N, C-alpha and C positions, 0 to 999 in steps of 0.2 A: 683928815678925819681923825678923832680922838679913839684912843684905845678904848673908852668905854662905849663911843658908837661903833667901832669894828666889831664888839663882842656881842654887841644886840644883835647887828647886821649877820653875825656868825649864828647867832641863836635863831633868827628868821628862817636861814636859810635851811638850816635842819628840819626847824618844825615843816616849812613847807615840803621839805623832801619826804617827811616822813609820813605827812598829810597825803600829797600823791601816793606815794607807794600804797597807804592805807584804800585810797579812790578805788586804784588798779585791783588791788584783790576783794574789794567789795565787788568789782566788776564782772569777775570770774568765778565768783563764789558758785554760783548756780551750775554752772556748766564745766567745773574745772574736772570732775572725775570722768565724766561723759565724754568731753573733748579731748583732756589731756592724757589721762592713765587709759582708757580703753580706746580711746580714737586716734594714739599715733603709736605704731607699732616700737618706735624709738623711747617712750616712754612706760609704756607696756611692758619692754621686756627691762627696764631701767628699775621700775617698782617690784619686778618679778626677782630680780637679782638682791635686792633689797629684803623681801618676802624670805628668799633661801638664806639667806647671811643669817638673819634673826631667829629661824628655824633652828639653826644648826648650831649658832654660839649664845644665843639668849633665852629662847625658851625651853630648849631642853635642858637646860644648866640649871634653871630658876624656876621651874615649876613644882617642885618637891619643898617640903618644909611647911610648917604649922601657919606660919605669918603669912598673908598675903601680901606680895611686892607692890611696893608703888613706883607707879611710873610718870615722870613729869614728859610730856610729849613737848616741846616747844617748836612753834611755828607749825601748829598742828591744822591749820586749815579748817576745810571744812569736817574733821575728823577720821580721815582716813585710816590712818596709823592709830591713832589714838582708841577707836573701836574695835581693830583688831587686839589691840593689849588687852582692852576689857573684857571681849568676847572669850580670852583666853586666861581668865580669871585675876588679872592683876587690876590692881587699884588705880586707877588714871585721873591724872586731871590734864588738860590742855591750855595752851597759850596763842594765841595769836593776834597779830596786829590788827586786822580786818572785824568789823564789827557784825559784817553780813555774815563772813563765813564761821563764826562764832555764833551767831543764830542757829546758822544751820547746823553746825555740829551739837550745840544746845537741843536741837530737834531731835536728835537721833538719841538722847538722853545719857548724853554725854555731862562729865564736868568740865567747863570751859570758861576762861576768862579772857578779858581783852588788854593784852599786856605786850609790850614791844618785846621782842627774843634779844634785842642787844642790852635791855636793863631788865633781869629776871626780877620779881621783887617777891621773894617766896623766903619762908621762914629758913632756918639752918638746919643743915643736915635732915631734911624732911622725906629725902628718896631714896629709893634706892637703884633706880634707874633712870638717865635722863637720855632723852632721844631726841634728835634734831635732825629728821629724814627727808629726802626728796630736794636735796641742794640746799636746804635752809640756811645754813652758813652761809653760803656766796651771795645770799640777798643782805645780811646784815654789815651794819655800819663799822663794827669792829669785833674781830677775833677776840682779840685778848679780855676783853668785858666779857664777853660769854663764856670763854673757859673758866675765869676766875669766878664767876655765877655759876657757873656749873658744878664747881668744886666747891661751892660754900652750901649749896642745896644738897649735894651728896652724903649720904651716910657714908662712914669710912668702910673702904672697900667697894664703894658702890661703882656702877660701870655708867659709862658714857659712849652713846653709841650715834654715830652719826655718817652721812657722805658729803662728799663734796668734788665740784668740778676743778680739773685739773689744768693748771699753767703749763703743763707739758705736753698735753694734747693738740695735736695738728689740727685738729678740727678747732679748737679755741682758738689757737694763731689765726686761724684763718678767719674765723668770725671778727677777732681784734684788729685785723687788718682790712677788713672790707667795709664794715658795717660802722660809720661814725666813732672811728676811734683816729687817736693821732698815730700814722703809719711810722711816721719818723721814731716815733718813743717805742713802738713796741718793735721794730727793727733793730734799734741801738739794742733793746735789751736782751732781744736774739743773738745777736753778733757778739756783745759781751758777755753771753751766757748768765745774765742777770736772772732771766726768766726761772732757771735752775733752784734759784735760791729764795726768790720772792715773787709772787703771782702780779697781776695786772687788771685792770678793771677791762670790760668789755660789754658791747651794748646789746642790749636783749630784746628783740624786737617784739615779742610777743606781751612784752610788758612797756615796753617804750621807755627804757630805763637802761643805767648800768647796773651790772652786777660785777663782782670781784673774784677771779679764780685764783687758785691756791695752790702754791708749789707743794709737791708732796715732802718735799724737806722743811720746808715750812711748819706746815701741820705739826709733822713729827716731833722737830725743837719746841714749837709752842706749848704742844703736849706735856712734853718733859719740864717747861720752864715754869707750868703753871700746878706741877705735882701730880700728873698721870701714868702710868704706866700702860704702854700700847702693847695690847695683846695681839690683835688682828690688825691689818691693812692691807686690803683685798682691792683690786683695780675691779672696776666695771666698765662694758663696752672695749674691751681688751682686742682680740681679733676682729671683732664687729665695728672696731673703730675703721675699719679699711674702706666702710661704706660711710660717706658722709652724713652725718648727724641730720641735715636737709632731706636728703634722701628719702633716711629710716624714719623720720616725722610724717614724710607726707606720702609715704611707700603704700598704694592701695592693689596695686597686680600681684597675683597669687604667689609668681616665681619668685620675684622681688623678696616678699613675706617670709618664703621659705628660704631663700639663702640667708636673709638676716636672722632667722630664728634658728638656724643650722649654725650660723657663727656664734650667736648667743650660747647655744649648748656647748659648744666647744671652748667658750671662756669658763664657763661653769666647771667643765671638769677638771681644767686646767688649775683654778683658784681654789679648790676642793683640799688639792694635795699641797698646798704651798702656804704658810702662814703670812710669810710678808715677802711678797712677788710685786717688786715694783715695775710693772710694765710700761716702759717711758711714755708710748702714745697712748695711755689709756683714758678715755675721756673724763672719766670720774672714779672715784675712792672710796669706801667704805670703812671706818674705822671702828675699833672697839676698843676701850683705855678704861681703865681702872683706877679711884681715886686712891693716892698714896695720902694717909694721915701723916699730919706735920709730927706728931712724935715719933712714928717710924723711923727706924735708922737701918739701914741697909748693911 
């Protein structure tokens, strides 16, 4: 096969992957908030942790001033976080791959556009905040491209806020070993401790696709590489990770829900005291970083 044919084939594979992902997000658009956010205890607590982080580190610090701050919500889905920012007085724009999700967000009166989060096409230095919430970056084809684009569209000193699922999580290692993954490759990564520096792909049965989990060190180093100053780095599902995610997702018994909720409350109390607390087994982390302009010298 010639190099030209190989490149054409690669483009077709990428095109089909994006198309299939777009179809999946279209399928879940109508029921996403009802079934995922409010129907699952795990995701409800995850969203609550993100909201708490935004209140403490974004909303309180950026509500003052004469100019309305502009937020670009990447991977906005049906507009859950976009609407929250808008209702709190921010000027918001949302981007998402799914046409159906964008239509639903648009019906809420939001400014949203169809755009692949891996390739942001926005004017330079036009936003004060770029958000990618609810594990958006785990679904991207490339972290580097996203960080470059985020830096490009942010004004000097602008903020990037996102959460990600961690390769250090016992739960994600478990998922990687049992669900349509190469057990040999994952075990080799664990034995050789590669997972500490670099993430791996796991099967996501909800979307019948693969997503990439990242090492906290990988995220931290990538942010520094693309000229971001890391301000906060907080774990989500820390103590609560003692209960497997699959149990939390489907917990319907009141006593299990009470136990999980109590553990999440303990998580919240700990992380409010510590700006950089890398809890090894946390399922996810949320990060706040600030753009460092090119002409800045430390």
